[in-house]
C-alpha positions in Angstrom: -68.0 -3.7 81.2 -66.9 -2.0 84.3 -63.3 -0.6 83.9 -62.2 -1.3 87.6 -61.9 -5.0 86.3 -59.0 -4.0 84.1 -55.7 -2.4 84.5 -55.3 0.4 82.3 -52.2 0.5 80.2 -52.9 4.1 78.6 -55.8 5.7 76.9 -57.0 3.2 74.7 -55.5 -0.2 75.9 -56.7 -2.1 78.8 -55.3 -5.1 80.3 -57.3 -8.3 82.1 -54.3 -9.6 84.3 -53.8 -13.6 84.2 -55.8 -15.1 86.9 -57.6 -18.8 87.2 -56.5 -20.8 84.0 -55.6 -17.9 82.0 -51.8 -18.5 80.4 -51.6 -15.3 79.0 -53.2 -11.7 79.6 -56.2 -10.2 77.7 -55.4 -7.1 76.1 -58.7 -4.6 74.8 -58.0 -1.7 72.6 -60.7 0.6 73.2 -61.4 4.2 75.0 -63.3 4.3 78.2 -66.8 4.9 76.8 -66.1 2.1 74.5 -65.2 -0.2 77.4 -68.0 0.9 79.2 -70.4 -0.1 76.4 -69.3 -3.4 75.9 -71.2 -6.2 77.5 -69.6 -8.4 80.2 -69.5 -11.5 77.9 -66.5 -9.7 75.9 -64.5 -9.8 79.3 -65.5 -13.5 80.3 -64.7 -14.9 76.4 -61.5 -13.0 76.7 -60.5 -14.6 79.7 -61.5 -18.2 78.2 -59.7 -17.7 75.0 -56.5 -16.7 77.1 -56.9 -20.2 78.9 -56.6 -22.3 75.5 -53.2 -24.3 75.2 -50.6 -22.9 73.1 -51.6 -19.3 73.0 -48.8 -16.7 72.7 -48.3 -13.6 74.2 -52.1 -12.4 74.7 -55.8 -12.6 73.5 -56.2 -9.0 71.8 -59.4 -7.5 71.5 -60.5 -4.7 69.2 -62.5 -1.9 69.7 -65.6 -3.0 67.9 -65.8 -6.1 70.1 -68.8 -7.8 71.1 -70.4 -11.2 72.3 -69.5 -13.7 69.6 -69.5 -17.6 69.8 -66.8 -18.8 71.9 -64.2 -16.1 70.8 -65.5 -12.3 71.3 -66.2 -10.9 67.5 -63.1 -8.6 67.5 -61.0 -11.3 68.9 -57.4 -12.2 68.1 -55.2 -14.8 69.5 -52.2 -16.6 67.9 -51.4 -20.1 68.9 -47.8 -22.1 68.3 -48.1 -25.5 67.2 -44.8 -26.4 68.6 -46.2 -25.5 72.3 -49.4 -27.6 72.0 -51.1 -24.7 70.2 -54.8 -25.7 69.2 -57.0 -24.4 66.3 -60.7 -23.6 67.0 -63.9 -23.4 64.6 -65.2 -20.8 67.0 -62.2 -18.8 66.9 -62.5 -18.4 63.5 -66.3 -18.4 63.2 -69.5 -19.5 61.0 -68.8 -17.0 58.2 -65.6 -18.2 57.2 -63.6 -15.3 55.4 -66.4 -12.9 55.9 -64.7 -9.8 54.2 -64.8 -6.9 52.3 -63.4 -5.0 49.4 -63.5 -1.7 47.9 -63.7 -0.8 44.1 -62.4 2.9 42.8 -64.9 4.4 40.3 -63.3 7.4 39.3 -66.6 8.8 39.1 -67.9 12.0 40.5 -70.5 11.7 43.2 -72.9 14.5 41.3 -72.9 12.3 38.5 -73.8 9.1 40.4 -76.6 10.7 42.2 -78.0 12.2 39.0 -78.8 8.4 38.5 -79.1 7.5 41.9 -82.7 5.6 41.6 -81.8 3.8 38.6 -78.4 2.6 39.6 -79.9 1.5 43.0 -82.7 -0.2 41.2 -80.2 -2.0 38.7 -77.9 -3.1 41.3 -80.9 -4.7 43.4 -81.9 -6.7 40.2 -78.2 -7.9 39.7 -77.0 -8.6 43.2 -79.1 -11.5 45.0 -79.5 -10.8 48.6 -81.2 -11.9 51.5 -81.9 -15.4 53.6 -81.3 -18.3 51.0 -80.7 -16.2 48.2 -79.6 -18.2 44.8 -77.4 -16.7 41.9 -77.5 -17.4 38.2 -74.1 -19.7 38.7 -75.1 -23.3 39.5 -71.6 -25.4 40.4 -71.3 -29.1 39.0 -69.1 -31.2 41.2 -66.0 -30.7 39.0 -66.4 -26.8 38.9 -67.1 -26.8 42.9 -63.8 -28.4 43.3 -62.1 -26.0 41.2 -63.7 -23.1 42.7 -62.9 -24.0 46.4 -59.1 -24.7 44.9 -58.8 -21.5 43.0 -60.7 -19.0 44.7 -60.9 -15.6 42.8 -58.1 -16.9 40.5 -61.2 -19.4 39.4 -63.6 -16.4 39.0 -61.3 -14.5 37.0 -60.7 -17.3 35.0 -64.6 -18.0 34.3 -65.0 -14.4 33.0 -66.0 -13.2 36.5 -63.4 -10.6 37.3 -60.4 -8.9 36.0 -56.7 -10.2 36.3 -55.3 -6.9 37.7 -57.6 -7.6 40.8 -55.6 -10.6 42.0 -52.4 -8.8 43.5 -55.0 -6.6 45.2 -56.7 -9.6 47.2 -55.4 -11.0 50.4 -53.2 -14.1 49.4 -53.3 -13.0 45.7 -56.9 -14.3 45.8 -56.1 -17.8 46.3 -55.5 -19.5 49.6 -52.9 -22.5 49.6 -53.3 -25.4 51.4 -57.1 -25.7 50.3 -58.6 -29.5 50.6 -62.0 -29.5 48.9 -62.1 -33.2 50.0 -62.4 -32.2 53.6 -65.5 -30.4 52.8 -68.6 -32.2 53.4 -71.3 -32.9 50.6 -73.8 -30.9 52.5 -71.5 -27.8 52.5 -71.0 -28.3 48.8 -74.8 -28.5 48.2 -75.6 -25.5 50.0 -73.0 -23.5 48.1 -73.9 -25.0 44.8 -76.4 -22.0 43.5 -74.9 -19.5 46.3 -72.1 -18.2 44.2 -72.4 -14.0 43.3 -75.0 -13.6 46.5 -74.8 -11.3 49.5 -76.5 -13.5 51.9 -78.1 -11.9 54.9 -77.2 -10.0 58.3 -74.6 -7.4 57.9 -73.8 -8.1 54.6 -73.8 -5.2 52.2 -73.1 -4.0 48.6 -72.9 -0.3 49.4 -72.0 2.8 47.0 -70.4 5.5 48.7 -69.0 9.0 48.4 -65.3 10.0 49.5 -66.4 12.8 52.0 -63.2 13.6 53.7 -59.4 13.1 53.2 -57.4 12.6 56.3 -53.9 11.7 54.8 -53.4 12.9 51.2 -50.7 10.9 50.2 -51.8 7.5 51.2 -55.2 8.4 49.7 -53.8 9.3 46.4 -51.8 6.3 46.6 -55.1 4.3 47.1 -56.8 6.0 44.3 -59.3 7.8 46.8 -60.3 11.6 45.8 -62.5 13.6 47.6 -66.1 13.9 45.9 -65.6 10.6 43.8 -67.5 7.1 44.4 -66.2 4.2 45.7 -68.1 0.6 45.8 -67.8 -1.5 48.9 -69.0 -5.3 49.3 -68.9 -7.1 52.7 -69.8 -10.9 52.6 -68.3 -14.1 53.1 -68.4 -17.7 52.2 -72.2 -18.0 52.3 -73.8 -21.6 53.2 -70.5 -23.6 52.9 -68.5 -21.6 55.3 -71.4 -22.1 58.0 -71.9 -25.7 57.3 -68.2 -26.3 57.7 -68.1 -24.2 61.0 -71.0 -26.2 62.6 -69.6 -29.6 61.6 -66.0 -29.1 62.7 -67.5 -27.3 65.9 -69.2 -30.5 66.9 -66.3 -32.7 66.1 -63.8 -30.7 68.1 -65.7 -30.9 71.3 -64.9 -34.6 71.1 -61.5 -34.0 69.9 -60.8 -31.6 73.0 -61.5 -34.1 75.3 -59.5 -36.9 73.6 -56.8 -34.5 73.9 -57.3 -33.9 77.7 -57.8 -30.1 76.7 -59.9 -28.7 79.6 -62.8 -26.1 77.7 -63.7 -23.3 79.5 -66.6 -23.4 77.0 -67.8 -25.6 74.8 -68.2 -23.0 72.1 -64.3 -23.0 72.1 -64.2 -26.4 71.1 -60.7 -27.2 69.5 -58.0 -29.5 68.5 -54.4 -29.3 68.7 -53.2 -27.9 65.0 -51.1 -30.9 64.2 -53.6 -33.5 64.9 -55.9 -35.2 62.3 -58.8 -33.2 62.9 -56.9 -29.8 63.3 -55.4 -30.7 59.8 -58.8 -31.5 58.2 -60.3 -28.5 59.3 -57.5 -26.2 58.2 -57.9 -27.5 54.7 -61.7 -26.9 54.7 -61.4 -23.8 56.4 -58.8 -22.7 53.5 -61.4 -24.2 50.8 -64.0 -21.8 52.5 -61.7 -18.7 52.4 -61.2 -19.6 48.3 -65.2 -19.4 48.2 -65.6 -16.3 50.0 -62.9 -15.0 47.6 -64.5 -16.1 44.7 -67.9 -14.8 45.7 -66.7 -11.4 46.1 -64.8 -11.3 42.6 -68.4 -12.5 41.2 -70.4 -9.6 42.9 -67.5 -7.1 41.7 -68.1 -8.3 38.5 -72.1 -7.5 38.8 -71.3 -4.4 40.1 -69.0 -3.3 37.6 -71.2 -4.2 34.9 -74.3 -2.2 36.2 -71.9 1.0 36.6 -70.5 0.3 33.0 -74.2 0.5 31.7 -74.5 3.9 33.0 -70.8 5.4 32.6 -69.4 3.0 29.6 -65.8 4.5 29.9 -65.5 3.6 34.1 -62.3 1.8 34.8 -63.6 0.4 38.4 -60.3 -1.0 39.8 -59.9 -2.8 42.8 -58.1 -0.9 45.9 -58.0 -3.9 48.2 -59.9 -7.3 49.5 -59.1 -8.5 53.0 -61.2 -11.4 55.1 -62.0 -10.9 58.5 -62.9 -14.5 60.1 -59.7 -16.6 59.2 -56.9 -18.7 60.6 -53.6 -17.9 59.3 -50.0 -19.3 59.2 -48.0 -16.0 60.0 -44.3 -15.4 61.2 -44.3 -13.2 63.9 -41.7 -11.9 66.4 -42.3 -13.3 69.9 -40.1 -13.0 72.8 -37.0 -12.0 70.4 -37.5 -14.7 68.3 -39.6 -15.4 64.8 -42.0 -18.0 65.3 -44.5 -19.8 63.3 -48.2 -19.1 64.4 -51.5 -19.8 63.6 -53.4 -16.6 63.9 -57.1 -16.5 64.5 -58.8 -13.2 63.6 -62.3 -13.4 64.1 -64.3 -10.0 63.3 -61.1 -8.3 62.7 -58.9 -7.6 59.9 -55.3 -8.0 58.9 -53.4 -4.9 59.1 -50.0 -4.9 57.5 -47.6 -1.7 58.2 -45.8 0.1 55.5 -43.1 -2.0 54.0 -44.2 -5.2 54.3 -43.2 -7.9 51.9 -46.7 -9.4 51.1 -48.4 -6.0 50.0 -48.5 -4.8 46.1 -45.5 -2.9 44.9 -47.9 0.2 44.7 -49.4 0.0 48.4 -46.1 -1.3 49.9 -44.6 2.2 51.1 -47.9 3.2 52.6 -49.1 0.1 54.3 -52.1 -2.1 53.7 -55.7 -1.1 53.0 -57.8 -1.4 56.2 -61.7 -1.4 55.1 -63.9 -0.2 58.0 -67.8 -0.3 57.4 -70.0 1.5 59.4 -73.8 0.7 60.2 -76.0 0.9 57.3 -76.6 4.6 56.8 -73.5 5.7 58.4 -70.1 6.9 57.7 -67.4 4.4 56.7 -63.4 4.7 56.6 -60.7 3.6 54.7 -57.7 3.1 57.1 -54.0 1.9 56.3 -52.1 -0.8 58.6 -49.6 0.8 60.9 -46.0 -1.0 61.5 -46.4 -1.0 64.9 -49.3 -3.2 64.6 -47.4 -6.4 64.3 -46.0 -6.2 67.7 -49.1 -4.5 69.5 -51.7 -7.2 67.8 -50.0 -9.7 65.6 -50.7 -7.1 62.8 -54.5 -6.6 63.2 -57.1 -4.1 63.6 -60.9 -3.5 63.9 -63.1 -4.6 61.0 -66.3 -2.6 61.5 -68.5 -0.7 64.1 -69.4 -3.7 66.0 -73.0 -4.2 67.4 -74.2 -2.4 70.4 -77.4 -4.6 70.9 -78.4 -7.7 69.8 -80.5 -8.2 66.6 -83.8 -9.1 68.7 -83.6 -5.9 70.7 -83.1 -4.1 67.2 -86.2 -5.6 66.0 -88.1 -4.7 69.6 -87.0 -0.7 68.8 -87.4 -0.3 65.1 -89.2 -0.7 62.1 -87.6 -1.7 59.0 -89.9 0.3 56.3 -89.4 3.5 58.7 -85.5 3.2 58.6 -85.7 3.1 54.7 -88.1 6.0 54.7 -85.7 7.9 57.2 -82.7 7.3 55.2 -84.0 8.4 51.9 -84.8 11.7 53.5 -81.2 11.9 53.9 -80.4 10.7 50.5 -79.5 7.4 51.0 -81.3 4.7 49.2 -81.6 1.2 50.8 -82.6 -2.0 48.6 -83.5 -5.0 50.9 -85.7 -7.9 50.3 -86.4 -8.0 54.3 -87.9 -5.2 56.2 -87.0 -7.4 59.4 -83.3 -7.6 58.1 -83.2 -3.8 57.9 -84.6 -3.3 61.3 -82.4 -5.8 62.8 -79.3 -3.8 61.1 -80.4 -0.2 62.3 -77.7 2.3 62.6 -78.4 2.8 66.1 -77.9 -0.9 67.0 -74.1 -0.5 66.3 -71.2 1.5 68.0 -70.2 4.7 66.9 -67.8 3.8 63.9 -65.7 7.2 64.3 -65.2 6.3 68.0 -63.9 2.6 67.0 -61.4 4.0 64.4 -60.1 6.7 66.2 -59.5 4.0 69.1 -57.8 1.8 66.8 -55.7 4.7 65.2 -54.5 5.7 69.0 -53.7 2.5 69.4 -51.3 2.6 66.7 -53.1 -0.4 64.7 -54.1 1.8 62.0 -54.5 5.4 61.0 -57.5 6.9 58.8 -56.9 7.7 55.4 -60.4 8.7 53.9 -64.0 8.8 55.3 -66.7 7.7 53.2 -70.4 8.6 53.0 -73.1 6.2 52.0 -75.4 7.0 48.6 -76.9 3.3 47.9 -76.7 0.2 50.0 -78.1 -2.8 48.7 -79.0 -5.1 51.8 -79.5 -8.7 52.7 
């Protein structure tokens, strides 16, 4: 992207001035190098989102942004239902509630490394991964309904998690307003045997060592200590969420036309929030959020079981679990008044600042943990939300490194087997059912995650707490 097309606000913030059909500006958080590396489609999609009815304040774009379906991945936009605001399936994404959670192990990385091969093999055998992967759980219709209503709470009640986890999960593990009756039979059937599975693409379970502590007091509150190991899980709502998004995206094209909404791009198909289809989508989407929360809880259960096999006294508490692809009802200060908004975050994470009432008491003084995964084999980060992010980005931050090239381009350049061997030589074990999938997720196919989190920190969205180094990666 050419920086000359933008107005520079400061070192890490750029503005797309309203023009054409834009109702609000676009604001991109990134340093100049990251701006130049972004594809031009990010500019185009930001302009399109800023043209939708009822959008408030600005369309915000995170430093890991790249081209997505309708919305740029890394896009944040809030809509006011009292001003004709809309909800968009493309603005949430196909992997509804794709998110990340980190488990603290209290284990020394040296002890884990002595069992590295065996732990990697055990995790691979216990964590189904890859396209169409199936788990050991098959849900009957009544169980499916209960899972879509209950989320992680349902998983805990079924013995697949720990009650203490729930206060460390966004929405306390269960999103209100879910409507399983608005989820199609096809979506439910796709999910019937996929609970407790990673899926494919950029989803992973990674064993990581805390390599560097950057903010000691916050790290201590988060339970992070240098030299100890954490387990991070990144996945979403699998086939159910994808099916919901695909079905409603088609239906919203018709709904937009009937509501006289001029779509700048069919991929931005949307419907008025208070319309019948808007409410049906929100009910189905919330059910998909619960599906993802339950899925990550089950995966945590499997991972904990592996670690307790090798380390019987391990406690393994949950640090935090937060979703990326969502639309959530939130209250924010806009033009001097508190307004009820529907905040779309696509490839962006909520980042509540210190003192926010939604945070668990133990975390409240420090801000929400913001879990930033790097590319396979590279460093990851734990950040904490900043208070100023509420006014700067509706309390949002980046969610990962962000792709620097397409999967097809990565396949042309790299060989999966060679990547596995190269990372093994650096002490990182990769386990994956797909050599093609490994090539698509080559470390160099992503942006520099350190540059991304530094831009987020300088922008006042979130601050760095700890840097993590990968030891084992189970990849879809």
